[in-house]
ROZA-725888 format. One record per residue: residue in one letter; residue number from 0; x, y, z of N, C-alpha, C in turn. Coordinates in nm, 2 decimals, padded with zeros to 4 digits. Layout:
BEGIN
PT,a,NUM,X,Y,Z,X,Y,Z,X,Y,Z;
...
This chain:
BEGIN
PT,m,0,-09.96,-04.10,-08.12,-09.93,-04.10,-07.99,-09.86,-04.12,-07.90;
PT,k,1,-09.78,-04.26,-07.95,-09.70,-04.40,-07.88,-09.55,-04.26,-07.90;
PT,a,2,-09.57,-04.26,-08.06,-09.41,-04.18,-08.08,-09.44,-04.08,-08.02;
PT,h,3,-09.53,-04.01,-07.99,-09.51,-03.83,-07.89,-09.40,-03.88,-07.82;
PT,v,4,-09.51,-03.94,-07.74,-09.46,-03.96,-07.61,-09.27,-04.03,-07.57;
PT,f,5,-09.27,-04.10,-07.66,-09.10,-04.16,-07.74,-09.02,-04.03,-07.79;
PT,y,6,-09.02,-03.95,-07.88,-08.94,-03.83,-07.86,-08.93,-03.77,-07.83;
PT,l,7,-09.08,-03.75,-07.72,-09.05,-03.58,-07.63,-08.94,-03.67,-07.48;
PT,l,8,-08.98,-03.88,-07.51,-08.83,-03.85,-07.40,-08.70,-03.89,-07.42;
PT,i,9,-08.68,-03.96,-07.56,-08.54,-03.89,-07.58,-08.49,-03.77,-07.62;
PT,g,10,-08.55,-03.65,-07.60,-08.53,-03.53,-07.57,-08.51,-03.50,-07.49;
PT,l,11,-08.56,-03.53,-07.42,-08.51,-03.53,-07.23,-08.43,-03.56,-07.23;
PT,i,12,-08.40,-03.68,-07.30,-08.27,-03.70,-07.21,-08.16,-03.64,-07.27;
PT,f,13,-08.24,-03.67,-07.35,-08.05,-03.55,-07.42,-08.06,-03.45,-07.37;
PT,a,14,-08.13,-03.37,-07.34,-08.16,-03.22,-07.30,-08.05,-03.26,-07.18;
PT,m,15,-08.11,-03.35,-07.12,-08.01,-03.40,-06.98,-07.84,-03.43,-06.94;
PT,l,16,-07.84,-03.48,-07.03,-07.69,-03.55,-07.05,-07.61,-03.43,-07.14;
PT,f,17,-07.65,-03.41,-07.22,-07.60,-03.22,-07.25,-07.61,-03.10,-07.11;
PT,s,18,-07.69,-03.10,-07.05,-07.65,-03.00,-06.93,-07.55,-03.03,-06.89;
PT,c,19,-07.58,-03.24,-06.82,-07.45,-03.30,-06.67,-07.31,-03.27,-06.74;
PT,s,20,-07.33,-03.30,-06.93,-07.18,-03.25,-06.98,-07.10,-03.10,-06.96;
PT,n,21,-07.23,-03.06,-06.95,-07.25,-02.86,-06.93,-07.08,-02.84,-06.87;
PT,t,22,-07.23,-02.91,-06.75,-07.19,-02.85,-06.59,-07.05,-02.87,-06.56;
PT,k,23,-06.93,-03.03,-06.62,-06.93,-03.06,-06.65,-06.76,-02.96,-06.68;
PT,y,24,-06.78,-02.95,-06.77,-06.64,-02.88,-06.89,-06.64,-02.82,-06.78;
PT,e,25,-06.80,-02.73,-06.74,-06.75,-02.55,-06.71,-06.68,-02.61,-06.56;
PT,a,26,-06.71,-02.70,-06.45,-06.59,-02.75,-06.32,-06.45,-02.75,-06.37;
PT,m,27,-06.46,-02.84,-06.46,-06.28,-02.90,-06.52,-06.22,-02.73,-06.53;
PT,k,28,-06.33,-02.65,-06.67,-06.20,-02.49,-06.70,-06.23,-02.41,-06.60;
PT,e,29,-06.29,-02.46,-06.47,-06.23,-02.32,-06.37,-06.15,-02.44,-06.22;
PT,a,30,-06.17,-02.60,-06.27,-06.00,-02.62,-06.18,-05.93,-02.54,-06.26;
PT,k,31,-05.91,-02.62,-06.39,-05.79,-02.52,-06.43,-05.75,-02.41,-06.42;
PT,y,32,-05.86,-02.32,-06.37,-05.77,-02.14,-06.43,-05.78,-02.13,-06.27;
PT,q,33,-05.82,-02.21,-06.14,-05.75,-02.18,-05.97,-05.59,-02.28,-06.02;
PT,q,34,-05.56,-02.34,-06.10,-05.46,-02.43,-06.07,-05.28,-02.25,-06.13;
PT,f,35,-05.39,-02.26,-06.28,-05.28,-02.19,-06.33,-05.25,-02.00,-06.27;
PT,n,36,-05.39,-01.98,-06.19,-05.41,-01.86,-06.08,-05.27,-01.87,-05.96;
PT,e,37,-05.30,-02.05,-05.88,-05.18,-02.11,-05.79,-05.00,-02.08,-05.88;
PT,i,38,-04.99,-02.11,-06.02,-04.86,-02.13,-06.04,-04.81,-02.03,-06.06;
PT,k,39,-04.91,-01.88,-06.11,-04.86,-01.75,-06.13,-04.83,-01.69,-05.95;
PT,e,40,-04.87,-01.69,-05.89,-04.86,-01.69,-05.76,-04.73,-01.76,-05.71;
PT,l,41,-04.69,-01.88,-05.77,-04.61,-01.96,-05.66,-04.46,-01.97,-05.75;
PT,v,42,-04.56,-01.93,-05.88,-04.39,-01.82,-05.96,-04.33,-01.68,-05.96;
PT,a,43,-04.42,-01.57,-05.94,-04.42,-01.45,-05.86,-04.35,-01.47,-05.75;
PT,d,44,-04.39,-01.53,-05.67,-04.33,-01.56,-05.56,-04.18,-01.56,-05.54;
PT,k,45,-04.12,-01.63,-05.67,-03.93,-01.78,-05.70,-03.94,-01.74,-05.57;
PT,s,46,-04.01,-01.87,-05.52,-03.92,-01.88,-05.38,-04.04,-02.09,-05.43;
PT,f,47,-03.96,-02.15,-05.52,-04.05,-02.28,-05.52,-03.87,-02.41,-05.61;
PT,k,48,-03.94,-02.48,-05.67,-03.81,-02.62,-05.60,-03.88,-02.65,-05.78;
PT,f,49,-03.77,-02.71,-05.83,-03.81,-02.75,-05.98,-03.75,-02.91,-05.91;
PT,i,50,-03.84,-03.07,-05.86,-03.80,-03.18,-05.88,-03.80,-03.24,-06.03;
PT,a,51,-03.68,-03.29,-06.03,-03.72,-03.34,-06.21,-03.65,-03.47,-06.23;
PT,e,52,-03.75,-03.56,-06.28,-03.80,-03.74,-06.20,-03.78,-03.80,-06.34;
PT,t,53,-03.71,-03.71,-06.53,-03.70,-03.77,-06.60,-03.58,-03.65,-06.68;
PT,a,54,-03.44,-03.74,-06.73,-03.37,-03.69,-06.84,-03.40,-03.79,-06.94;
PT,h,55,-03.41,-03.62,-07.05,-03.41,-03.64,-07.22,-03.29,-03.62,-07.29;
PT,p,56,-03.23,-03.69,-07.28,-03.05,-03.68,-07.42,-03.12,-03.57,-07.53;
PT,m,57,-03.01,-03.56,-07.59,-03.07,-03.50,-07.68,-02.90,-03.51,-07.76;
PT,q,58,-02.89,-03.62,-07.81,-02.77,-03.71,-07.86,-02.75,-03.72,-08.04;
PT,t,59,-02.64,-03.74,-08.08,-02.60,-03.79,-08.18,-02.67,-03.95,-08.19;
PT,y,60,-02.72,-04.01,-08.33,-02.67,-04.14,-08.31,-02.63,-04.24,-08.38;
PT,a,61,-02.49,-04.23,-08.34,-02.38,-04.26,-08.25,-02.40,-04.30,-08.15;
PT,v,62,-02.37,-04.13,-08.04,-02.38,-04.17,-07.89,-02.53,-04.25,-07.95;
PT,t,63,-02.59,-04.27,-07.94,-02.71,-04.31,-07.88,-02.73,-04.46,-07.85;
PT,q,64,-02.67,-04.48,-08.00,-02.59,-04.62,-08.01,-02.55,-04.64,-07.87;
PT,v,65,-02.45,-04.61,-07.84,-02.41,-04.66,-07.70,-02.39,-04.66,-07.66;
PT,t,66,-02.52,-04.52,-07.61,-02.63,-04.49,-07.46,-02.66,-04.67,-07.44;
PT,n,67,-02.72,-04.68,-07.54,-02.84,-04.80,-07.59,-02.79,-04.89,-07.52;
PT,a,68,-02.69,-04.95,-07.55,-02.58,-05.08,-07.51,-02.61,-05.06,-07.38;
PT,l,69,-02.55,-04.98,-07.31,-02.51,-04.87,-07.21,-02.55,-05.01,-07.06;
PT,l,70,-02.74,-04.90,-07.06,-02.81,-04.90,-07.02,-02.86,-05.03,-07.03;
PT,r,71,-02.89,-05.11,-07.08,-02.95,-05.23,-07.14,-02.94,-05.25,-07.00;
PT,n,72,-03.08,-05.30,-07.02,-03.16,-05.39,-06.89,-03.22,-05.30,-06.77;
PT,t,73,-03.18,-05.19,-06.79,-03.21,-05.06,-06.67,-03.37,-05.03,-06.67;
PT,g,74,-03.41,-05.08,-06.76,-03.57,-04.95,-06.75,-03.51,-04.84,-06.82;
PT,n,75,-03.42,-04.78,-06.89,-03.44,-04.63,-06.93,-03.36,-04.67,-07.09;
PT,t,76,-03.35,-04.56,-07.15,-03.38,-04.57,-07.29,-03.21,-04.48,-07.34;
PT,a,77,-03.16,-04.37,-07.47,-03.05,-04.30,-07.46,-03.16,-04.18,-07.45;
PT,g,78,-03.31,-04.23,-07.48,-03.37,-04.08,-07.53,-03.42,-04.06,-07.38;
PT,t,79,-03.47,-04.12,-07.27,-03.52,-04.13,-07.19,-03.45,-04.17,-07.00;
PT,i,80,-03.42,-04.11,-06.91,-03.39,-04.16,-06.83,-03.41,-04.12,-06.73;
PT,f,81,-03.46,-04.22,-06.64,-03.54,-04.24,-06.50,-03.51,-04.16,-06.37;
PT,l,82,-03.43,-04.08,-06.34,-03.40,-04.03,-06.22,-03.46,-04.01,-06.06;
PT,s,83,-03.53,-04.10,-06.03,-03.64,-04.08,-05.91,-03.47,-04.13,-05.87;
PT,g,84,-03.46,-04.05,-05.72,-03.41,-04.14,-05.60,-03.27,-04.04,-05.67;
PT,r,85,-03.26,-03.95,-05.71,-03.08,-03.87,-05.74,-03.09,-03.74,-05.64;
PT,g,86,-03.24,-03.65,-05.65,-03.20,-03.59,-05.62,-03.16,-03.49,-05.71;
PT,d,87,-03.22,-03.48,-05.81,-03.16,-03.40,-05.92,-03.32,-03.29,-05.92;
PT,y,88,-03.21,-03.15,-05.89,-03.37,-02.99,-05.88,-03.28,-02.88,-05.93;
PT,i,89,-03.38,-02.80,-05.94,-03.38,-02.65,-05.97,-03.44,-02.57,-05.87;
PT,k,90,-03.37,-02.48,-05.77,-03.47,-02.42,-05.72,-03.45,-02.23,-05.75;
PT,v,91,-03.54,-02.23,-05.74,-03.63,-02.02,-05.73,-03.63,-01.96,-05.62;
PT,d,92,-03.52,-01.89,-05.55,-03.57,-01.87,-05.37,-03.49,-01.71,-05.39;
PT,g,93,-03.56,-01.61,-05.43,-03.59,-01.46,-05.51,-03.46,-01.50,-05.55;
PT,d,94,-03.40,-01.40,-05.60,-03.31,-01.40,-05.67,-03.20,-01.43,-05.70;
PT,i,95,-03.15,-01.53,-05.68,-03.11,-01.70,-05.62,-03.15,-01.81,-05.70;
PT,v,96,-03.02,-01.88,-05.80,-03.13,-01.94,-05.89,-02.96,-02.13,-05.86;
PT,k,97,-03.01,-02.19,-05.81,-02.95,-02.32,-05.83,-02.97,-02.39,-05.86;
PT,a,98,-02.91,-02.49,-05.90,-02.89,-02.63,-05.98,-02.79,-02.69,-05.95;
PT,e,99,-02.83,-02.83,-05.94,-02.77,-02.97,-05.89,-02.90,-03.04,-05.99;
PT,l,100,-02.79,-03.07,-06.11,-02.88,-03.22,-06.23,-02.83,-03.29,-06.33;
PT,s,101,-02.83,-03.42,-06.32,-02.73,-03.53,-06.36,-02.74,-03.49,-06.53;
PT,y,102,-02.60,-03.52,-06.54,-02.62,-03.45,-06.76,-02.57,-03.62,-06.83;
PT,f,103,-02.70,-03.68,-06.89,-02.63,-03.75,-06.93,-02.62,-03.71,-07.15;
PT,g,104,-02.55,-03.62,-07.17,-02.49,-03.58,-07.31,-02.40,-03.61,-07.36;
PT,e,105,-02.37,-03.48,-07.49,-02.25,-03.49,-07.56,-02.15,-03.38,-07.48;
PT,l,106,-01.97,-03.40,-07.52,-01.96,-03.23,-07.43,-01.93,-03.14,-07.53;
PT,r,107,-01.91,-03.08,-07.59,-01.85,-03.01,-07.72,-01.65,-02.98,-07.72;
PT,f,108,-01.67,-02.91,-07.57,-01.50,-02.82,-07.51,-01.51,-02.92,-07.39;
PT,v,109,-01.45,-03.03,-07.36,-01.38,-03.11,-07.30,-01.33,-03.02,-07.24;
PT,s,110,-01.18,-02.93,-07.24,-01.09,-02.90,-07.18,-01.10,-02.80,-07.13;
PT,s,111,-01.26,-02.74,-07.13,-01.30,-02.58,-07.05,-01.38,-02.64,-06.97;
PT,i,112,-01.46,-02.86,-06.97,-01.51,-02.89,-06.93,-01.43,-02.91,-06.71;
PT,d,113,-01.45,-02.89,-06.62,-01.38,-02.95,-06.49,-01.44,-03.12,-06.48;
PT,p,114,-01.37,-03.14,-06.48,-01.35,-03.34,-06.48,-01.37,-03.42,-06.38;
PT,r,115,-01.46,-03.30,-06.23,-01.50,-03.38,-06.15,-01.64,-03.36,-06.11;
PT,d,116,-01.68,-03.27,-06.26,-01.81,-03.20,-06.21,-01.89,-03.21,-06.36;
PT,s,117,-01.91,-03.35,-06.34,-02.04,-03.42,-06.51,-02.10,-03.40,-06.51;
PT,g,118,-02.20,-03.27,-06.38,-02.35,-03.27,-06.42,-02.34,-03.14,-06.46;
PT,i,119,-02.50,-03.07,-06.47,-02.52,-02.87,-06.45,-02.56,-02.86,-06.28;
PT,n,120,-02.40,-02.79,-06.29,-02.41,-02.75,-06.13,-02.39,-02.59,-06.16;
PT,f,121,-02.46,-02.49,-06.10,-02.49,-02.38,-06.09,-02.53,-02.27,-05.98;
PT,e,122,-02.52,-02.19,-05.90,-02.59,-02.07,-05.90,-02.47,-01.98,-05.87;
PT,g,123,-02.65,-01.89,-05.81,-02.61,-01.73,-05.85,-02.75,-01.64,-05.92;
PT,e,124,-02.75,-01.52,-05.88,-02.81,-01.48,-05.92,-02.83,-01.43,-06.14;
PT,p,125,-02.99,-01.51,-06.16,-02.99,-01.52,-06.32,-02.96,-01.46,-06.37;
PT,l,126,-02.99,-01.41,-06.46,-02.99,-01.32,-06.63,-03.12,-01.31,-06.70;
PT,n,127,-03.10,-01.23,-06.72,-03.24,-01.17,-06.88,-03.33,-01.31,-06.79;
PT,f,128,-03.40,-01.30,-06.71,-03.51,-01.36,-06.60,-03.64,-01.34,-06.68;
PT,t,129,-03.73,-01.37,-06.80,-03.89,-01.31,-06.82,-03.94,-01.48,-06.71;
PT,i,130,-04.14,-01.42,-06.75,-04.14,-01.46,-06.71,-04.26,-01.47,-06.85;
PT,t,131,-04.36,-01.50,-06.95,-04.45,-01.48,-07.03,-04.57,-01.63,-06.97;
PT,e,132,-04.63,-01.54,-07.00,-04.78,-01.64,-06.96,-04.85,-01.68,-07.10;
PT,n,133,-04.90,-01.79,-07.13,-04.96,-01.88,-07.18,-05.17,-01.86,-07.20;
PT,e,134,-05.22,-01.77,-07.18,-05.35,-01.77,-07.11,-05.45,-01.85,-07.16;
PT,k,135,-05.43,-01.92,-07.35,-05.46,-01.97,-07.36,-05.43,-02.09,-07.35;
PT,k,136,-05.38,-02.15,-07.31,-05.30,-02.26,-07.32,-05.23,-02.26,-07.14;
PT,k,137,-05.31,-02.18,-07.06,-05.26,-02.21,-06.97,-05.11,-02.26,-06.87;
PT,t,138,-05.03,-02.16,-06.99,-04.90,-02.27,-06.90,-04.79,-02.11,-06.91;
PT,l,139,-04.73,-02.15,-06.87,-04.66,-01.98,-06.75,-04.51,-02.12,-06.82;
PT,n,140,-04.41,-01.97,-06.97,-04.27,-01.99,-06.91,-04.16,-01.94,-06.85;
PT,l,141,-04.10,-01.95,-06.84,-03.95,-01.88,-06.79,-03.85,-01.96,-06.86;
PT,k,142,-03.74,-01.76,-06.86,-03.66,-01.82,-06.90,-03.52,-01.75,-06.84;
PT,f,143,-03.44,-01.74,-06.81,-03.30,-01.75,-06.75,-03.18,-01.80,-06.82;
PT,d,144,-03.09,-01.68,-06.77,-02.93,-01.71,-06.80,-02.82,-01.80,-06.67;
PT,v,145,-02.82,-01.82,-06.69,-02.70,-01.83,-06.57,-02.49,-01.84,-06.63;
PT,n,146,-02.44,-01.77,-06.55,-02.34,-01.80,-06.61,-02.20,-01.85,-06.46;
PT,t,147,-02.11,-01.97,-06.55,-02.01,-02.02,-06.41,-01.91,-01.98,-06.48;
PT,r,148,-01.80,-02.01,-06.42,-01.67,-02.01,-06.44,-01.70,-02.07,-06.52;
PT,t,149,-01.67,-02.20,-06.61,-01.67,-02.31,-06.74,-01.80,-02.26,-06.82;
PT,d,150,-01.89,-02.24,-06.75,-02.01,-02.24,-06.90,-02.11,-02.14,-06.86;
PT,q,151,-02.18,-02.13,-06.93,-02.26,-02.06,-06.96,-02.43,-02.11,-07.00;
PT,y,152,-02.54,-02.10,-06.89,-02.67,-02.18,-06.93,-02.79,-02.11,-06.97;
PT,n,153,-02.85,-02.14,-07.04,-02.96,-02.07,-07.15,-03.04,-02.21,-07.12;
PT,v,154,-03.18,-02.14,-06.97,-03.26,-02.23,-06.92,-03.48,-02.25,-06.94;
PT,i,155,-03.47,-02.27,-07.02,-03.65,-02.26,-07.06,-03.78,-02.35,-07.00;
PT,m,156,-03.79,-02.39,-06.88,-03.89,-02.32,-06.81,-04.02,-02.38,-06.87;
PT,q,157,-04.08,-02.47,-06.90,-04.30,-02.46,-06.89,-04.33,-02.52,-06.83;
PT,i,158,-04.42,-02.43,-06.75,-04.49,-02.53,-06.62,-04.65,-02.50,-06.68;
PT,y,159,-04.68,-02.63,-06.61,-04.88,-02.60,-06.69,-04.92,-02.63,-06.52;
PT,p,160,-05.10,-02.64,-06.49,-05.19,-02.62,-06.43,-05.13,-02.71,-06.32;
PT,n,161,-05.06,-02.84,-06.36,-05.06,-02.98,-06.26,-04.98,-02.99,-06.20;
PT,k,162,-04.81,-02.85,-06.20,-04.68,-02.82,-06.19,-04.63,-02.90,-06.23;
PT,r,163,-04.64,-02.97,-06.34,-04.60,-03.06,-06.47,-04.48,-02.94,-06.52;
PT,t,164,-04.43,-03.00,-06.53,-04.33,-02.90,-06.55,-04.17,-03.00,-06.69;
PT,n,165,-04.11,-02.93,-06.81,-04.03,-02.97,-06.85,-03.90,-02.87,-06.84;
PT,i,166,-03.81,-02.85,-06.88,-03.70,-02.74,-06.90,-03.57,-02.78,-06.98;
PT,i,167,-03.59,-02.73,-07.04,-03.46,-02.77,-07.18,-03.37,-02.60,-07.10;
PT,i,168,-03.20,-02.72,-07.16,-03.11,-02.69,-07.07,-03.03,-02.65,-07.20;
PT,n,169,-02.96,-02.54,-07.30,-02.85,-02.53,-07.34,-02.78,-02.42,-07.29;
PT,s,170,-02.66,-02.46,-07.33,-02.56,-02.47,-07.29,-02.44,-02.49,-07.37;
PT,s,171,-02.29,-02.40,-07.38,-02.25,-02.37,-07.47,-02.10,-02.47,-07.46;
PT,n,172,-02.11,-02.53,-07.32,-01.96,-02.64,-07.36,-02.06,-02.83,-07.41;
PT,r,173,-02.23,-02.80,-07.40,-02.28,-02.95,-07.40,-02.33,-02.89,-07.54;
PT,t,174,-02.45,-03.10,-07.56,-02.58,-03.03,-07.63,-02.67,-02.98,-07.50;
PT,s,175,-02.79,-02.99,-07.59,-02.91,-02.96,-07.49,-02.98,-03.08,-07.51;
PT,i,176,-03.02,-03.03,-07.34,-03.09,-03.19,-07.29,-03.24,-03.07,-07.17;
PT,r,177,-03.35,-03.18,-07.22,-03.45,-03.24,-07.08,-03.42,-03.21,-07.01;
PT,y,178,-03.56,-03.16,-06.93,-03.56,-03.31,-06.85,-03.75,-03.24,-06.80;
PT,g,179,-03.78,-03.35,-06.72,-03.92,-03.39,-06.66,-03.92,-03.36,-06.58;
PT,g,180,-04.03,-03.31,-06.53,-04.05,-03.33,-06.35,-04.20,-03.23,-06.32;
PT,e,181,-04.19,-03.20,-06.16,-04.27,-03.09,-06.19,-04.22,-03.04,-06.03;
PT,i,182,-04.31,-02.92,-05.98,-04.28,-02.80,-05.91,-04.35,-02.81,-05.75;
PT,v,183,-04.25,-02.68,-05.67,-04.38,-02.74,-05.55,-04.29,-02.64,-05.48;
PT,r,184,-04.41,-02.60,-05.42,-04.34,-02.40,-05.34,-04.22,-02.49,-05.24;
PT,l,185,-04.15,-02.44,-05.19,-04.02,-02.42,-05.09,-04.10,-02.42,-04.94;
PT,e,186,-04.05,-02.48,-04.89,-04.03,-02.51,-04.76,-03.93,-02.40,-04.66;
PT,e,187,-03.98,-02.39,-04.59,-03.86,-02.28,-04.48,-03.77,-02.29,-04.48;
PT,k,188,-03.74,-02.47,-04.45,-03.60,-02.56,-04.38,-03.56,-02.48,-04.54;
PT,e,189,-03.66,-02.55,-04.65,-03.56,-02.55,-04.82,-03.48,-02.46,-04.86;
PT,m,190,-03.53,-02.33,-04.76,-03.46,-02.18,-04.83,-03.31,-02.14,-04.85;
PT,m,191,-03.23,-02.10,-04.95,-03.12,-02.13,-04.93,-03.07,-01.96,-04.89;
PT,s,192,-03.12,-01.92,-04.83,-03.14,-01.78,-04.71,-03.11,-01.78,-04.67;
PT,e,193,-03.10,-01.89,-04.56,-03.04,-01.99,-04.43,-02.92,-01.94,-04.41;
């Protein structure tokens, strides 16, 4: 009789644990779904700002060695450079995109770059602006191209439900670079249409 009661208690404990974990899983799933809907709305409004926190240059081995030597004792490496406090961003405000990003890569055609412009800077109407949703992974992929007087940029943004964002920028005159950070809604005072 005691063994029967013991097995009954063990069964009840497992049932309670299973129901609690299932409820917790459903709550997390619902929260992620709500975050994904907020991100979709934010991107659809075309009124947001990406704030860059890290840069990840894609460099050759030789340049990586030199960069690591220059960055010694700074907390940065050739593969990850922390940008906090620099104000690096990409703004999307309606049909205008503006970027001011520090660049830490290799130039392919030096003669085509303005020597005073050491970063990735552009402002204008993006070309081929597309938004793709991945319902399974709950991510948004945003792609667009921007042409400047001296360069052509292809920008790929992957936005996660928690607003964390990875951006890869391919350029006609520079090696590719990836930025990590987050997106936030543009405040009225930040909008470029003032």
